[in-house]
C-alpha positions as CSV (number, residue, x, y, z in Angstrom):
1,M,-183.3,-3.7,93.3
2,P,-183.5,-6.7,95.6
3,L,-183.8,-6.2,99.4
4,I,-182.0,-9.5,100.0
5,S,-179.0,-10.4,97.8
6,P,-179.5,-13.3,95.4
7,A,-176.3,-14.7,97.0
8,S,-177.9,-14.9,100.4
9,Q,-178.0,-18.3,102.1
10,S,-181.8,-18.5,102.0
11,H,-181.9,-18.0,98.2
12,Q,-179.0,-20.4,97.6
13,R,-180.6,-23.1,99.8
14,R,-183.8,-22.8,97.8
15,A,-182.0,-23.0,94.5
16,L,-180.0,-26.0,95.6
17,R,-183.2,-27.7,96.7
18,A,-184.7,-26.9,93.3
19,H,-181.9,-28.6,91.5
20,E,-182.4,-31.7,93.7
21,I,-186.1,-31.8,92.8
22,L,-185.3,-31.1,89.1
23,G,-182.9,-34.1,89.2
24,A,-185.8,-36.3,90.3
25,N,-187.6,-35.1,87.1
26,D,-190.2,-33.2,89.1
27,H,-190.2,-30.2,86.8
28,R,-193.4,-28.7,88.2
29,N,-192.4,-28.4,91.8
30,S,-188.7,-27.7,91.2
31,V,-189.3,-24.0,90.6
32,L,-191.8,-23.2,93.3
33,Q,-189.3,-21.6,95.8
34,L,-187.3,-19.6,93.4
35,R,-187.4,-15.8,93.0
36,D,-189.9,-14.8,90.3
37,V,-187.4,-13.8,87.6
38,V,-185.4,-16.9,88.2
39,R,-188.5,-19.2,88.3
40,E,-189.8,-17.9,85.0
41,S,-186.3,-18.3,83.5
42,W,-186.0,-21.9,84.7
43,I,-189.4,-22.7,83.2
44,R,-188.1,-21.5,79.8
45,S,-184.8,-23.3,80.4
46,I,-186.5,-26.6,81.0
47,G,-188.3,-26.2,77.7
48,F,-184.9,-25.6,76.0
49,Q,-183.2,-28.7,77.5
50,E,-183.8,-31.0,74.6
51,D,-182.3,-28.5,72.1
52,S,-179.4,-27.3,74.3
53,T,-175.8,-28.2,74.0
54,S,-172.6,-27.5,75.9
55,N,-171.7,-23.9,75.3
56,E,-168.1,-24.9,74.8
57,H,-169.2,-26.0,71.3
58,T,-170.8,-22.6,70.5
59,V,-167.6,-20.6,70.6
60,L,-167.1,-18.9,67.2
61,A,-163.9,-19.1,65.2
62,D,-161.8,-15.9,65.3
63,G,-162.8,-14.8,61.8
64,D,-166.5,-15.0,62.6
65,L,-166.1,-13.3,65.9
66,H,-164.1,-10.5,64.2
67,Q,-167.0,-10.0,61.7
68,L,-169.6,-9.8,64.5
69,R,-167.5,-7.2,66.4
70,T,-167.0,-5.2,63.3
71,D,-170.7,-5.2,62.5
72,S,-171.8,-4.5,66.0
73,P,-172.8,-0.9,66.9
74,L,-171.5,-1.6,70.4
75,R,-168.0,-1.2,69.2
76,L,-168.7,2.5,69.2
77,V,-169.3,2.6,73.0
78,L,-166.6,0.3,74.3
79,P,-164.7,3.2,75.7
80,V,-167.8,4.2,77.7
81,F,-168.0,0.7,79.3
82,D,-164.3,0.6,79.9
83,R,-164.4,3.9,81.7
84,L,-167.6,3.4,83.8
85,L,-167.3,-0.3,84.5
86,L,-164.0,-1.9,83.7
87,E,-161.8,0.7,85.4
88,P,-163.9,0.9,88.7
89,A,-163.9,-3.0,88.8
90,R,-160.2,-3.3,88.6
91,D,-158.7,-5.5,91.4
92,T,-162.2,-6.6,92.4
93,G,-162.2,-9.9,90.5
94,L,-165.1,-8.8,88.4
95,I,-165.3,-9.5,84.6
96,L,-167.0,-7.1,82.2
97,A,-168.7,-8.9,79.3
98,I,-170.6,-7.3,76.4
99,G,-172.8,-9.4,74.2
100,D,-175.0,-9.0,71.1
101,H,-178.8,-9.2,70.9
102,T,-178.6,-13.0,70.7
103,G,-176.6,-13.5,73.8
104,R,-173.3,-14.1,71.9
105,L,-170.4,-12.6,74.0
106,L,-168.4,-10.2,71.8
107,W,-165.9,-8.8,74.4
108,V,-164.9,-10.3,77.8
109,K,-162.5,-8.2,79.8
110,G,-160.9,-8.3,83.3
111,E,-157.9,-9.5,85.2
112,S,-156.1,-12.3,83.4
113,Q,-156.3,-14.9,86.2
114,V,-160.1,-14.4,86.5
115,L,-160.5,-14.6,82.8
116,R,-158.6,-17.9,82.8
117,K,-160.9,-19.3,85.5
118,A,-164.0,-18.2,83.6
119,E,-162.7,-20.2,80.6
120,S,-163.7,-23.4,82.4
121,M,-167.4,-22.5,81.8
122,A,-166.7,-21.1,78.3
123,F,-167.3,-17.5,79.4
124,V,-165.2,-16.3,76.6
125,P,-165.5,-14.0,73.5
126,G,-167.6,-15.8,70.9
127,A,-169.5,-18.1,73.3
128,D,-173.3,-18.2,73.3
129,W,-174.8,-17.3,76.7
130,S,-178.4,-17.2,75.7
131,E,-181.1,-19.0,77.8
132,R,-181.5,-21.4,74.9
133,T,-177.9,-22.6,75.3
134,V,-177.0,-22.3,79.0
135,G,-180.3,-21.7,80.7
136,T,-180.7,-19.0,83.4
137,S,-177.8,-16.5,83.6
138,A,-177.8,-12.8,83.9
139,P,-176.8,-12.0,80.2
140,G,-179.3,-14.5,78.7
141,T,-182.1,-13.7,81.1
142,A,-181.7,-10.0,80.8
143,L,-182.1,-10.4,77.0
144,A,-185.1,-12.6,77.5
145,T,-186.9,-10.2,79.9
146,G,-185.7,-6.9,78.5
147,G,-184.7,-5.7,82.0
148,G,-181.9,-5.8,84.5
149,V,-181.3,-9.1,86.1
150,Q,-179.1,-10.6,88.9
151,V,-178.4,-14.3,89.2
152,S,-176.2,-15.9,91.8
153,G,-174.6,-19.3,92.4
154,A,-177.1,-22.2,92.3
155,E,-179.8,-19.9,90.7
156,H,-178.0,-20.6,87.5
157,F,-179.8,-23.4,85.6
158,N,-176.5,-24.9,84.4
159,E,-174.2,-26.2,87.1
160,I,-171.1,-24.9,85.2
161,A,-171.9,-21.4,86.6
162,H,-172.7,-22.3,90.2
163,S,-169.5,-20.8,91.5
164,W,-170.2,-17.4,89.9
165,S,-172.6,-14.5,90.3
166,C,-173.6,-12.0,87.7
167,S,-175.7,-8.9,86.9
168,A,-176.7,-7.8,83.5
169,V,-178.7,-5.0,81.7
170,P,-179.8,-5.0,78.1
171,I,-178.8,-2.2,75.7
172,H,-181.4,-0.6,73.5
173,A,-181.1,1.3,70.2
174,P,-182.0,4.9,71.2
175,D,-184.0,5.5,68.0
176,T,-186.2,2.4,67.9
177,G,-185.9,0.9,71.4
178,E,-184.8,-2.4,69.8
179,V,-182.5,-4.6,72.0
180,I,-179.0,-4.5,70.4
181,G,-177.0,-6.1,73.1
182,V,-176.3,-6.7,76.8
183,V,-173.6,-5.7,79.3
184,D,-172.7,-8.0,82.2
185,L,-170.6,-8.0,85.4
186,T,-169.6,-11.5,86.5
187,G,-167.6,-12.6,89.5
188,G,-168.1,-13.4,93.2
189,E,-170.9,-12.1,95.4
190,E,-169.9,-8.5,94.7
191,A,-171.3,-9.0,91.2
192,V,-174.8,-9.1,92.7
193,A,-174.4,-6.3,95.2
194,P,-177.3,-3.8,95.0
195,Y,-175.0,-1.1,93.6
196,S,-173.8,-3.4,90.8
197,L,-177.1,-3.3,89.0
198,A,-177.4,0.5,89.5
199,L,-173.8,0.9,88.1
200,L,-174.7,-1.2,85.1
201,K,-177.9,0.8,84.4
202,A,-176.0,4.1,84.6
203,A,-173.3,2.8,82.2
204,V,-176.0,1.6,79.8
205,A,-177.7,5.0,79.9
206,A,-174.4,6.7,79.1
207,A,-173.7,4.3,76.3
208,E,-177.2,4.8,74.8
209,S,-176.7,8.5,74.9
210,E,-173.4,8.1,73.1
211,L,-175.0,5.9,70.5
212,R,-177.7,8.5,69.9
213,W,-175.0,11.1,69.2
214,Q,-173.1,8.6,67.0
215,Q,-176.2,8.1,65.0
216,Q,-176.6,11.8,64.4
217,R,-173.0,12.1,63.5
218,I,-172.8,9.2,61.0
219,E,-176.3,9.2,59.6
220,P,-177.9,12.5,60.3
221,T,-180.7,12.0,57.8
222,A,-181.3,8.2,57.9
223,A,-183.2,7.3,61.1
224,K,-184.3,3.8,60.4
225,H,-181.5,2.3,58.2
226,S,-179.0,3.2,60.9
227,I,-175.9,2.1,62.7
228,F,-178.3,0.3,65.2
229,T,-179.9,-2.0,62.6
230,V,-179.3,-5.6,63.7
231,P,-177.0,-7.3,63.0
232,G,-174.8,-4.4,61.9
233,R,-174.3,-0.9,60.7
234,R,-175.1,0.5,57.3
235,A,-173.2,-1.0,54.4
236,K,-170.2,0.8,53.1
237,T,-169.8,1.2,49.4
238,D,-167.0,2.1,47.0
239,A,-168.7,5.4,46.6
240,D,-167.8,6.4,50.2
241,S,-164.7,8.6,50.4
242,R,-161.9,7.8,52.8
243,L,-159.1,9.8,54.2
244,R,-155.6,8.3,53.8
245,L,-153.5,10.1,56.3
246,M,-150.5,7.9,57.0
247,P,-148.5,7.0,53.9
248,A,-145.1,8.7,53.4
249,T,-146.2,9.7,49.9
250,G,-148.6,12.2,51.4
251,P,-152.3,12.4,52.4
252,A,-155.1,12.0,50.0
253,V,-158.9,11.4,49.7
254,V,-159.7,8.1,48.1
255,R,-163.1,7.3,46.5
256,G,-163.3,4.0,44.7
257,T,-160.6,4.0,42.1
258,R,-160.2,7.8,42.2
259,Q,-157.7,9.7,44.4
260,L,-157.3,13.3,45.3
261,E,-154.0,14.3,46.7
262,L,-154.1,16.9,49.5
263,S,-151.8,19.6,50.5
264,T,-150.6,19.4,54.1
265,R,-152.9,22.2,55.2
266,H,-156.0,20.8,53.5
267,A,-155.3,17.4,55.0
268,E,-154.9,19.0,58.4
269,L,-158.3,20.8,58.1
270,L,-160.1,17.6,56.9
271,T,-158.5,15.5,59.6
272,L,-159.4,17.9,62.4
273,L,-163.0,18.3,61.3
274,S,-163.3,14.5,61.0
275,W,-161.9,14.1,64.5
276,H,-164.3,16.7,65.9
277,P,-167.6,15.8,64.2
278,R,-169.6,18.2,66.4
279,G,-167.8,21.1,64.7
280,L,-165.1,23.7,65.6
281,S,-165.2,27.5,65.7
282,G,-162.7,29.5,63.7
283,E,-160.8,30.2,66.9
284,E,-160.7,26.6,67.9
285,L,-159.4,25.6,64.4
286,V,-156.6,28.3,64.6
287,D,-155.6,26.9,68.0
288,L,-155.3,23.4,66.6
289,L,-153.5,24.4,63.5
290,H,-150.9,26.9,64.8
291,V,-148.0,26.5,67.3
292,N,-148.4,30.2,68.0
293,P,-152.2,30.9,67.5
294,D,-151.9,34.5,68.7
295,A,-149.9,35.3,65.6
296,A,-152.4,33.6,63.2
297,D,-155.1,35.3,61.2
298,L,-158.7,34.1,61.0
299,G,-158.9,35.7,57.5
300,T,-156.2,33.4,56.3
301,L,-158.1,30.4,57.7
302,R,-161.3,31.4,55.9
303,A,-159.4,31.8,52.7
304,E,-157.9,28.3,53.0
305,L,-161.3,26.8,53.7
306,V,-162.6,28.5,50.6
307,R,-159.8,26.9,48.6
308,L,-160.5,23.5,50.2
309,R,-164.2,23.7,49.3
310,K,-163.4,24.4,45.7
311,V,-161.0,21.4,45.6
312,L,-163.5,19.0,47.2
313,S,-166.6,20.2,45.3
314,G,-165.3,18.6,42.1
315,F,-164.4,15.4,43.8
316,D,-167.0,14.7,46.6
317,K,-169.5,17.3,47.6
318,S,-170.4,15.5,50.7
319,L,-166.9,16.4,52.1
320,V,-167.2,20.1,51.5
321,P,-166.9,21.8,55.0
322,L,-169.9,23.6,56.4
323,S,-169.7,26.6,58.6
324,R,-171.0,28.0,61.9
325,P,-169.4,25.9,63.3
326,Y,-167.0,24.5,60.7
327,R,-167.9,20.8,60.3
328,L,-168.4,18.0,57.9
329,A,-172.0,16.9,56.9
330,K,-170.7,13.4,56.4
331,V,-167.7,12.2,58.4
332,P,-165.4,10.1,56.3
333,R,-163.6,7.0,57.4
334,S,-159.8,7.3,57.7
335,D,-156.9,4.9,58.1
336,A,-156.1,6.6,61.4
337,R,-159.6,6.0,62.8
338,D,-159.5,2.4,61.4
339,V,-156.4,1.7,63.5
340,L,-158.2,2.8,66.7
341,T,-161.4,0.9,65.8
342,A,-159.4,-2.3,65.2
343,I,-157.6,-1.9,68.6
344,E,-161.0,-1.4,70.3
345,S,-162.3,-4.6,68.8
346,G,-159.1,-6.5,69.8
347,D,-158.0,-7.1,66.2
348,L,-154.3,-6.2,66.2
349,D,-153.6,-7.7,62.8
350,A,-156.1,-5.3,61.3
351,A,-154.7,-2.4,63.3
352,L,-151.2,-3.2,62.0
353,K,-152.6,-3.4,58.5
354,H,-154.1,0.0,58.7
355,Y,-151.1,1.6,60.4
356,D,-148.7,3.0,57.8
357,G,-146.6,5.5,59.8
358,P,-147.3,8.8,61.6
359,V,-150.5,10.7,60.8
360,I,-149.7,13.5,58.3
361,E,-146.0,13.1,59.0
362,R,-145.0,16.5,57.7
363,S,-147.5,18.4,59.9
364,S,-146.5,20.4,62.9
365,A,-150.0,21.5,63.8
366,P,-150.7,20.9,67.5
367,G,-154.1,19.2,66.8
368,I,-152.5,16.8,64.3
369,E,-149.6,16.0,66.6
370,A,-152.2,15.1,69.3
371,I,-154.0,12.8,66.9
372,R,-150.7,11.3,65.7
373,E,-149.7,10.6,69.3
374,E,-153.2,9.2,70.1
375,V,-153.0,6.7,67.3
376,F,-149.4,5.6,67.8
377,A,-149.7,5.4,71.6
378,A,-152.9,3.3,71.4
379,L,-151.2,0.9,69.0
380,R,-148.0,0.7,71.0
381,Q,-149.8,0.0,74.3
382,A,-152.0,-2.7,72.6
383,M,-148.8,-4.3,71.2
384,L,-147.1,-4.2,74.6
385,Q,-150.1,-5.8,76.3
386,D,-151.3,-8.3,73.7
387,G,-149.0,-8.4,70.8
388,T,-147.9,-11.8,69.5
389,E,-144.4,-12.7,68.3
390,Q,-145.2,-12.0,64.7
391,Q,-147.2,-8.8,65.5
392,L,-144.4,-7.3,67.5
393,L,-141.8,-8.1,64.9
394,H,-144.1,-6.4,62.3
395,F,-144.5,-3.3,64.4
396,L,-140.8,-3.1,65.0
397,Q,-140.3,-2.6,61.2
398,A,-141.7,0.9,61.6
399,P,-138.9,3.5,61.9
400,E,-140.6,5.2,64.9
401,T,-140.4,1.9,66.9
402,Q,-136.8,0.8,66.2
403,S,-135.3,2.7,69.1
404,D,-138.1,1.8,71.6
405,E,-136.4,-0.1,74.4
406,E,-139.6,-1.2,76.0
407,L,-140.9,-2.7,72.7
408,L,-137.6,-4.4,72.0
409,S,-137.5,-5.9,75.5
410,T,-141.1,-7.1,75.3
411,T,-140.4,-8.7,71.9
412,L,-137.3,-10.4,73.3
413,Q,-139.5,-11.9,76.1
414,V,-142.1,-13.2,73.6
415,L,-139.6,-14.7,71.1
416,P,-138.9,-18.4,71.4
417,A,-135.5,-19.4,72.7
418,R,-134.2,-20.5,69.3
419,S,-135.8,-17.7,67.3
420,P,-133.4,-16.3,64.6
421,H,-134.7,-12.8,65.5
422,R,-133.3,-12.8,69.0
423,A,-129.8,-11.9,67.9
424,L,-131.1,-8.8,66.1
425,I,-133.2,-7.7,69.0
426,V,-130.3,-8.2,71.5
427,A,-128.0,-6.2,69.2
428,A,-130.5,-3.3,69.0
429,L,-130.8,-3.2,72.8
430,E,-127.1,-3.2,73.2
431,R,-126.7,-0.4,70.7
432,L,-129.3,1.6,72.6
433,E,-127.5,1.0,75.8
434,A,-124.1,2.0,74.3
435,N,-125.6,5.2,72.9
436,G,-127.6,6.0,76.1
């Protein structure tokens, strides 16, 4: 941790002088007064100059960015970074950026006005911020060195970043130690305060711990061909079973072209066990299944689990629940979980595609009602914050949204003045007001 901030006047004067000397083509002397980590990065950046290009031209198309996000194991720990970094940084003018192992930014989050300002230097999702492209910066240099880095103002090799400061820490796969990404805080001088680097390191440690647990949950017997394998996770095949929990026709397990329809109780059990991959005791399952758990019988639960095991053993033995605690050896994907994953990656089109109504609509189990509310609330909030005209209109086709005054009002604000849909939205709002 630096004793003197990289944003200090002394460091900035030396960096500005280095740029003047570099402008005179004196490459050897230009780096002499820079901090060690910055000097070494500048030397690498000078070597990249002939190959480099404006990073505005490196920004990926939406489809390519979506694929990188989907393949990245970092999607599994976005909630960790949001909780430990994005929330504490609210109203500070700091931007949270998460990039892959090459320096490609996958997610960039923060206050909208700061994000718009950062667009001027192409600090946006899909842009390449490696040293090879933009020279010295915290994300690229952290990946190049394998350690935490702070870069401020004129210490950036590229002048486009001279009004910014940043701190970054690489993220490693817990099982192999391989670098799989980088997390960065960018903004004013506060971005290179001593505590910023400490905060980033703590968040990365928490994320790596979560990834270790995710690896054990998803691939308990496959250590090397894992979710951390760069560039993405293990391949899914048609042989993998999926839970279909949201269609009005009823829940089912789908495997390739085969389908196993589930009773409401069996669907509840599989859903709860998939949502709690570490396992649940019999008492915990009873609490999640029954409105009045004191009146429920553990013996009845055990008998239902025996029936579920028999049903699943002839369809997919990997889904047969284990006991002590009750758990699944292999956690299946589900349409409900896919909705949340798509929201986390910022793909609202995919989230809407996966959403097909309330989770196990006929269930009154408290645990299922909580999951149902979690999925719907996450999608609703994402639509209110970021939904486009077409996405909002699509969402309003769901019966559970058609009396939602806030959604209707938001859609009305987004619709163009001459949209033919405006009359329908206004009529719906007037009807709600009349019935209110």
